[in-house]
C-alpha positions in Angstrom: 26.9 -4.6 -13.6 24.9 -1.9 -15.9 25.4 -2.5 -19.7 23.3 -1.7 -22.1 20.8 1.4 -21.7 17.6 1.9 -23.8 17.0 5.5 -23.3 19.5 8.5 -22.9 18.1 9.3 -19.1 20.3 9.1 -16.1 20.1 7.6 -12.9 22.1 8.1 -10.3 23.2 5.3 -7.7 21.3 6.5 -4.2 25.0 5.0 -2.2 27.8 6.4 -4.1 26.0 9.2 -7.0 27.4 8.1 -10.4 25.7 8.9 -13.2 24.4 5.8 -15.7 22.5 6.0 -18.2 18.6 4.5 -18.1 19.6 0.4 -18.4 17.0 -1.6 -20.3 16.3 -5.1 -18.5 13.8 -7.5 -18.3 11.3 -8.9 -16.4 13.2 -10.2 -12.5 16.8 -8.5 -13.4 18.5 -5.7 -11.8 21.3 -3.3 -12.5 23.9 -2.8 -10.1 26.5 0.2 -9.4 30.1 -0.5 -11.1 31.1 1.6 -7.9 29.5 0.0 -4.8 27.0 -2.6 -5.9 24.2 -1.1 -5.3 20.7 -1.5 -7.0 20.4 1.2 -9.1 17.3 -0.6 -10.7 15.0 -3.7 -10.9 12.8 -5.2 -13.1 10.1 -7.2 -10.4 9.0 -10.6 -11.3 5.3 -10.9 -12.7 4.2 -7.0 -11.0 0.9 -6.5 -12.7 -0.4 -9.8 -12.4 0.3 -10.1 -8.3 -0.3 -6.2 -7.9 -3.3 -6.7 -9.2 -4.6 -10.1 -7.0 -3.2 -8.5 -3.9 -4.6 -5.2 -4.8 -8.5 -7.4 -5.3 -7.1 -9.5 -1.8 -6.8 -6.5 -0.6 -10.7 -5.0 -1.0 -12.1 -8.2 -0.2 -10.5 -8.2 3.4 -11.4 -4.6 3.8 -15.4 -4.6 4.8 -14.7 -7.4 7.4 -11.5 -5.8 8.6 -14.5 -2.6 9.3 -17.3 -4.2 10.5 -16.4 -7.5 12.2 -15.2 -6.6 16.3 -11.9 -6.3 16.4 -11.0 -7.6 20.2 -14.2 -8.1 22.9 -13.1 -6.9 26.4 -14.6 -9.2 29.5 -14.8 -6.3 33.1 -16.9 -7.4 36.2 -18.4 -9.8 34.1 -20.0 -7.7 31.2 -18.6 -8.7 27.9 -18.2 -6.0 25.1 -16.9 -5.8 22.0 -15.7 -3.0 18.9 -15.2 -2.7 15.3 -13.2 -0.2 13.6 -16.6 1.4 12.7 -17.5 1.2 16.4 -14.9 3.2 17.2 -14.9 5.7 15.0 -18.5 6.2 15.5 -18.2 6.3 20.0 -15.4 9.2 19.0 -18.2 10.7 17.0 -20.4 10.6 20.2 -18.2 11.8 22.5 -17.0 14.7 20.7 -13.2 13.5 19.7 -14.3 14.6 16.0 -10.8 15.7 14.7 -9.8 12.1 15.9 -12.9 10.1 14.3 -11.6 12.1 11.0 -7.8 11.5 11.2 -9.0 7.9 12.0 -11.6 7.6 9.8 -8.9 9.1 6.8 -5.7 7.1 7.5 -7.7 3.8 9.2 -10.4 3.1 6.3 -10.0 6.7 3.7 -6.5 6.2 2.5 -5.6 2.3 2.1 -9.2 2.1 0.3 -8.2 4.9 -2.2 -4.8 2.8 -2.8 -6.3 -0.1 -3.3 -8.6 0.3 -5.5 -6.1 3.2 -7.1 -3.4 0.0 -7.2 -6.3 -2.3 -8.8 -7.1 0.5 -11.6 -4.0 0.1 -12.1 -2.9 -3.4 -12.4 -6.2 -4.2 -14.9 -5.0 -1.1 -16.9 -1.6 -2.9 -17.6 -3.3 -6.5 -17.9 -5.6 -5.8 -20.1 -3.5 -3.2 -22.3 -5.8 -0.3 -21.6 -3.1 1.9 -21.3 -4.3 5.9 -21.7 -2.4 9.6 -21.6 -4.1 10.1 -18.7 -3.2 7.3 -16.9 0.1 8.9 -15.9 -1.5 11.8 -13.9 -3.7 8.7 -12.2 -0.4 7.6 -10.9 1.1 10.4 -10.0 -1.7 10.8 -7.4 -1.6 7.1 -6.5 2.1 8.0 -5.9 1.5 10.8 -3.3 -0.9 8.1 -0.7 2.4 5.3 -0.3 3.1 7.7 2.2 -0.6 8.6 4.4 -0.8 5.1 5.0 -1.4 4.8 8.4 -2.7 0.9 8.8 0.4 -0.5 10.9 1.0 2.4 13.5 -3.1 1.8 13.7 -2.1 -1.8 14.5 0.6 -0.6 16.7 -1.9 0.8 19.0 -4.0 -1.9 19.1 -1.4 -4.1 20.1 -0.3 -1.5 23.0 -3.8 -1.0 24.2 -4.1 -4.7 23.8 -1.0 -5.0 26.6 -2.0 -2.7 29.2 -5.6 -3.7 29.7 -4.3 -7.9 29.9 -3.9 -7.1 33.7 -7.5 -6.1 34.6 -9.5 -7.8 32.1 -9.4 -10.7 29.9 -9.3 -10.5 26.3 -10.2 -12.4 23.1 -9.5 -12.0 19.8 -12.0 -11.1 17.4 -12.0 -11.9 13.5 -12.2 -8.4 12.5 -8.8 -8.8 13.9 -7.3 -11.3 11.3 -9.3 -9.6 9.1 -7.4 -5.9 9.6 -3.9 -7.7 9.0 -4.5 -9.5 6.2 -5.8 -6.1 5.0 -2.3 -4.6 6.3 -0.8 -7.0 4.3 -2.1 -6.9 1.2 -1.9 -3.5 1.7 2.0 -3.3 2.0 3.0 -5.4 -0.5 0.7 -3.8 -3.2 3.2 -1.5 -2.6 5.4 -3.8 -3.1 4.8 -6.0 -5.8 3.8 -2.9 -8.0 6.9 -2.1 -9.8 6.9 2.0 -10.3 9.3 2.3 -12.3 8.5 -0.3 -15.0 4.6 1.2 -14.7 6.5 5.2 -15.0 8.4 4.1 -18.4 5.2 2.9 -19.8 3.1 5.7 -19.2 5.6 8.2 -20.2 6.4 7.1 -23.5 2.5 6.4 -24.3 2.5 10.4 -23.7 5.1 10.7 -25.9 3.4 8.8 -28.6 0.8 10.3 -28.0 2.0 14.0 -28.3 3.9 12.7 -31.5 
């Protein structure tokens, strides 16, 4: 249930639109709507530490996910394998420039920027290096959440493998494992980062700086 509030800001229940003053919570606590019982606000446990660790792990998996072969195909006695970078190179070689750009952006560029952004934000919070400009940086980072398409690319790989099973022999290479782990880290970063806590802290820092 919602009890005390730490600011005068109002938050609305996403289920029944009931309004409450923003609650002041400790880590691991959550506020529930008194009308419908839906979760209004939640403080995640060890959010900064977990985000910091996951973003480092994701960046470590990034290079092998791009360079190592994803799948190997044996057809007519000949074996071929390809990495994510090879796929982009082949698309450029065939003249599919727009598709190559889209694959690069959504499968490599955006996930890389998101992981670096999460690492920088969690680093600043972890080592108490919070500055007012970080609020603008976090706003830009927040916009990238809807641009990550790693899960779509992985689904395309799985569908392609399924269609090729009847005609060829397939082998899974280490690149696919690294790519799955990269996808896992990228997804968990979004889950572990307590964005409400980050927003509140950065906004308070800006108010203190301007006062």
